[in-house]
KOLKE-122375 format. One record per residue (C-alpha): x, y, z. Coordinates in steps of 0.02 Angstrom, whole numbers, plus 50000, padded with zeros to 5 digits. Each point is the difference from the previous one (the first is absolute). Layout:
BEGIN
XYZ...
***
This chain:
BEGIN
543265506054961500065015349887501175013050074498625013350004498894988750108501334999550135499585012950136501855004850006499985006149820498155002849962499895018150058501525004949896499444991449840499325009349850498404989850017499585007950168500535017349939498874997649848498554996350119500385015650103500125010849844498404992549930499025001850162500625017750037499605005549823498244992949997499555006150174500775017049966499085002449835498364994450079500175011650151500425014849890498484996249891498904998650155500595017250053499145007649847498624987549954498844986450064500404981550026499384994349828501105012749911501494995650109499804981449962500005003549812501625009750020500694985950108499594986949867500965010449872501495000450117499834981350032500064995349815501555010749976500794992650157499904982549925501415005449881501075006950143501454987749991501905001950016500565006749831501195013049929499195017250017499675002749814499254982749980498975002150158499255016349938499564992649830499224984450078498955009650127499475013049871499434985849886498964993350144499215017150031499545002649817499414982249966498964998350158499235017349974499494994949824499244983750065499065009450136499265012149874499494986749875499194988450128499115014450088499275006749837499404982649950499184996650171498225005749953499954988049851500144982050066500414991449836501305013149957500754998650174500124981149981500875001849831501255012850066500394989450154500454985549887501015011049881500965008850139500374983350084500664992949836501115015149962500665001050179500514981749997500855002349832501225011750090500794984550077501004999249838501125013750071500634989150142500015000450190500025018950013498315000949914499134988350123499615013550132499405011549860498834986449937499354997250177499735018750027498985001449839498924985050046499805005950179499335017149953498904991849869499164989650135499875014850119499165010849866498744987349937498855001150152499575018549986498735006749876500385018349963499495013349878501275006649875500345015250108500214989450157501164988249903501135014549951500055006650178500344982450067501414997549874500745017050043500044995650185500794983149959501325008949894500335012250142500344985650120501154991449874501015015849965500135003950186500724982850038501155001049849500735016550063500174993050176500814983749945501255008649885500505012250137500284985750123500934989749869501165014749963500355003150184500314981550035500804995349833501624994450082499094991150141498994989649878501604994949911500704994050166498454989950041499934991449830501884996350007499794992950175498634988349938501184993449865501344997050134498774990450109499494989349851501834996349963500244994650182498494988449984500774993049840501624996150094498984991550137499324988049869501774997049934500594996550177498764985650017500864990949856501334995450128498694992650117499704981649961498265001250076499445010049848499664991249836501105007149861498634999949868498795009050114501335012850043500345003349816498145002749970499925011950148501545009349939499325002249824498325006350066500875012750110501095005249854498475008149920499635010250157501815005450013500035005249816498435010850027500755008750152501665003149914499105007349849498985011650110501635005750080500815003049830498515009949936500065012150146501865001250033500814999649827498825012449916500595015250096501415001950125500535017950023500625002650177501054991950134498524991150078499564992349833501814994949975499934989550158498494989949944500794997849827501584992850078499014988450114498974994549850501574996049898500774990450145498384990350020500054994649816501834994750016499574990350156498564991849907501204993749867501124992850135498514991050075499594992949828501784993549986499814989750161498994986849910500964983850005499774981250004499024999350162499624981649976501874996449996500285009950161498564991150086500624983049943501745002250073499745012050145498264995850067500754993650163501215014650017499565016450087500765009349853498325001749908499155007450152501445012350017499765005449819498145002050031500325010450156501175011549902498725002349861498635003350127501085013150087500385008349833498125001449969499765008350171501465011649960499165005749839498355002150093500895011550122500515011249854498205000349938499415003750177501205014850012499505006549828498165000450049500495010950149501075011949897501544995050097501734993649952500244981550033501444992750100500494981550012499304991950156500154981649953501594990150028500514985449891501664995650082499404985050100499154991749851501445003949882501274992750122498904984750023499854998149811501895000649978500174987050136498754988549916500885001749833501704996050078499274984750085499204994149837501645002549906500804988350125498664987049964500404999849814501494988850035498824987250075498895000849844498445006950083499485016049907500485001749817501195013549943498665007649886498765002150144501325008750105500425011649855498165004649987499965003250187501525011549992499215009449854498425002850104501055006750143500825012549883498335005749929499245002450171501525010150052499725010849845498175002450047500505005250176501245012749930498685006949881498765001450145501325010650085500075011049845498125002350014500255007250174501385011549936498915005949855498665005550125501265009850104500915010449869499435016049918500415001049815500305015449896499204991849849499414983449933501434992749896499014984249962499904999249809500075019049987499895000649810498914984649978498194999849947498974993150144498434997149896500324981249968499974997250189498375009450026498194995149973499365007049836498175005149999499145006149842498135003149999499684999249813498264997649930500684988949862500554987150127498234998350067499264999349825501214986249952499214989050136498225001749934500014982349934499184983950064501634991150041500695014250108500004995850187499665018350040498515000849882499294983950073500225006850177499125016449956498574990649919499884988350149499855014450123498715009049891498924984349992500174997050187499475017850041498514998549884499484984150088500265008050171498865014449955498654988349935500104989350157499905015450113498435006149910499104983350021500374997050185498505000650120500865012450117500735017149962501714993949946501375013049982500534996949821501525011350018500674988950140499754984349896500875008149851501415006350110500274982550069500084993049823501295012649939501084997550155499984980949987500124997249812501835001149947500904996149837500524982550058499024986050081501284998650139499895018450047498104999249995500004984850114501145008450128499085016649994498314991250023500604991350158500745016050070498475010349958498744987950078501024996550157500465018450020498205005849978499344987450126501295005150130499735018449963498124998250020500194990850165501195013350068498835013949943498514991450082500974999150165500495018449984498205005449971499404988950142501255004850135500905015949941498615009749916500665017350043500325012549862501785005050055500504981650014499244995849831500885014849917501654994550077499784982149939499475006549830501625009849984501004984950059499204988649869500295013449868501864999450039500044980950006499174997449830501405006749888501334993750120499524981949969499275000849825501684995449920500634990450151498584988550057498385002849907499014990150128500445012950133499535013949879498314991649968499674999950188500455018350022499065006049845498424990850057500115008450170500355016949919498514999549880498774992850127500465012850133499895013849870498254994249949499484998950182500525018250030499095006049843498404989750028499904993550180498644987950049500124987749854499914983550094500294989749842501565009449945501264986350038498904985449945499635008149833501855003049966500414981950040498664993349884500535011949860501814994650022499554981549984498955003649845501425009849919501264986450045498874986649926499815009549837501895003249991500344981450032498854994549859500765012349877501784995350045499674984949888499295010549857501255004149861501404994850117501845003149969500894984750069501835002450043500624985849891499475010149848501335013150038501384987450039500754998749823500245018849991500765001150174501184985549968500595007649836500295016150093501064991450134501064990949870500275015849896500505010150154501154986150059500854999549831500325018850009500614998350179501224986349953500725010749860500285015250110500634989850148501314990349901500615015949917500265006850175500824984050064501214999549854500505018250022499265005649834498955012750094500675009350151498355008150050498684988650075498565011949956499284989049862500254984550107498975007750140498615005049880499904982649924500044991750171498565011050058498974995949845500324981450020499515000450184498425009749957499524987249869500324985650121498945008850132498595002149875500064981549951500104994850182498475010750040499034992149857500474982650065499415004450175498355006549934499784984549890500164988750153498485009050075498954996049846498954984249975501064984449978499404997849821500785016849953501754996450063501374995949876501784993750026500095007650175501494989650056500995002949840499655018750003500605000850179501604990849955500205010949845499945015550111501244992350122501244995449860499935017549926500255007350172501504988650026500825006649840499955017450077500724993150163501414991249907500475015849905500005010050162501124986550078501205000949852500145018950023500374997550184501324986749964500905010749871500015014850119500604989750147501404991749900500455014849890501844998850044501074991449865498454995149903500454990849836498865010849892500244990549837499594982850073498545006450103499265009749853500144984849888499014989850128498725013850018499835002149811499674981449978498705000150139499225015949933499734992549828499304983950069498795008150124499375013049875499674986849867499094989450129498875014650045499715003749815499444981949972498805001450146499335016249927499734991549832498984986450086498775013650050499875006849824501175014950016501745005149945501315011350082499795018549961500895007849853501225008450118500504983350076501474991749914500264982250057501854997150035500954985249930500244986550131501884999349970501184986050045499804991850168501405004550121501244986750042499954989850158501725005950054499935008850166500565018250000501075005450148498775012850068499014998950162498355004249917500144987549856499104985150080498645011550068499685007849829500004982749919498754993150123498855015149988500004999449810499574981450004498525004150112499495014349886500014988949845499094985950090498605011550058499865007649826499774982549928498624996550126499065015349935499824990849833499264984750087498695010050096499655011049849499524984849895498854993650138499165017150018499675001349812499234982649999498885002750153499415017549955499544994949823499074984950066
***
């Protein structure tokens, strides 16, 4: 279950606060408008506020203002154009198609532009039903602009007042996602769970965790000026360090299961990992409540039991039962879990202290860690070509809307063309998988919403009750729109139907008409999801090249850090973030491809294994860092660096070969190191030597497997 759907955390999440802010703003703007004008005027002002509210998301203040101002200006322009074209049917039709096309082209600017695209299409559909004179169009547009500006001022004032609170909520969400990630890792010790399925689950969750961590970075690292901000910065840094420790816990789980399946030691490890996840959740829980966090979970019983199991297993070595290597792996896991428990304790401490400043990378440029958003016209123009997925999506939506309008005009009953068009623009998404999911949510949500509305109008048809339920559904819509769209579809259906009932009571066919229009819009969207499609396998070569290139950079920066050539891990952190982002993007594409028709799937198993192997390289590097830190005393630097240099050269050249298989070469700033002589087999008298040797062997073996899967992917995708 998503943390925000848990009643314990729901009312403190930024999703619920977004719903409250959204609902209070819309109701407030509408009531103020009603104080000075009639219902029709107030609803126009309300629609202006609604379109602006769609861009009301957690963002740094400057970005938030720019995004919401763009929504106000764009939607006002769309309102004016569509209103002026209303008296001329053929011109209106042409402008609807053009606006739809241009709005969908904005997808080129990434996720942040999706609400802006929806706002533009929404106001387009709302404006197309009204035929007005030029003077009425100008007045209507002015009222719309007034509503948009009013909500913009309100939202910015609230965002400024709650700027620290929003940082806490977004940070808490990242902590809850990290706890869920550890829960998945804990199940690797449970023999009831298939290892392959667990890896797939882990990789899928990796994308969600990367998104939440990036949202936290964007808010927290852009501006931190006071003691309150310093606290969330320190918690954020501890969270990232803890994340690296969790990465380092990857080990040979098959080996542990083979030798210790009958021993309680694996269940003890799982219990410790599970408790660590609850410990991290408790920090997130405290952060959402603006409180310091104090440890409330004890690990002593499990740690003592683990030591007892290890002592008993050491005694069994003499009888030849478990192998020495398996016991060494087990001891390493114990040490890593102890390190995670200590770091969880540091998370609690970070939430308790007040800091004078934020010493974390004081003189460093944070920009590489932050999302970069540039709204340049040239970028959109560069995608005006037939092979661009964005261009094909925009054309697909424009054709679907044209068809929807034609169908609405030929139906025997008074179809509401704006509702059909709205259904089409909500369902049709850039990918087939997203369209498929949105269609199911929209249809199911609309049916449930219509049934609930019918029951309300049948048994609770009292104006105060209806107004109360209308406000409740207004709050619920934005709360769930990014959390569970199906719930949002239910609440928005109730909201619009109750609103229409208040404005025009007595329409007995209100609910039936909306259901029929929804099914028509869904049918049109379904048909056009196969028109000019962009199948996920077409983007796979680019995404795979991106992963390999990022991994090559990551290996360079990580081995420089491991060999002591670089004392600051700033570049290492940047390259790790970029690699994880690229893996999350490839994993998302794979998940979407599996929802597409079977004939459009390519190399699914090899891509999955390719993602896993690249992820394992990151885990091995994190484990090497942990080993070198844990055994830093009396480290034979020359021998260790020679081993690392040999491994570095071999792994980097392996990745470069895989990159060449996909028709690309390392960047000009990447200098492939010489492999160097292989280190001798003579054991070095240092406690960490066998651990480093074993981890490097695993690193090289997993790098070699990348080549195997890369060849298979190239063959299948080309076929």
